[in-house]
C-alpha angles and dihedrals in degrees: 000000000000098000140027138179112280093233091055092047093049088051092047092047090051099241088127132028096226134027088235090059088050091050091048092053089053092050093051094048102254094126126066127182120201089343094308127105109260127225116208092251094054113120121242120210131182111277095034118134117225135191111202127186116195137144092282094058140269119320127198108192143166118222112238102168135019120226135161095189124084115229142160119321090248090061093040090058091060092061095076146018122225120219117247093235090052093050092047092048093049091049090048091050090049092052090050091051090051093049091047091054089061092062097043109100113220120208116265095222143354120289115267123232091264091050092049089053093052090049091052091046091049092052087053097239094135 
């Protein structure tokens, strides 16, 4: 096998939990193959460069192996090689998120009935 659909490959490489999620990401433009927006049916071959946006960040990877079967995470990581700049950017973003969480003040308790009414009034639902 020298090529496989991009949604199957993304699922097999464990970038998405389901193939439907991978297909949806392609449809809304979060996947680029060699600089072009990729449709779910686009073929992926070894040597292709992919830009993948998901909830964990933005990955810029080079496809090393092609597989349509989802296997263990250790095997999935051998399917691609992430660029150093992509890895550093994701780690930097994770550090920023962690630092930001320290400054976000969480509520001390649940809103009371009076507070909920004020919230609803503020949102304009009444």
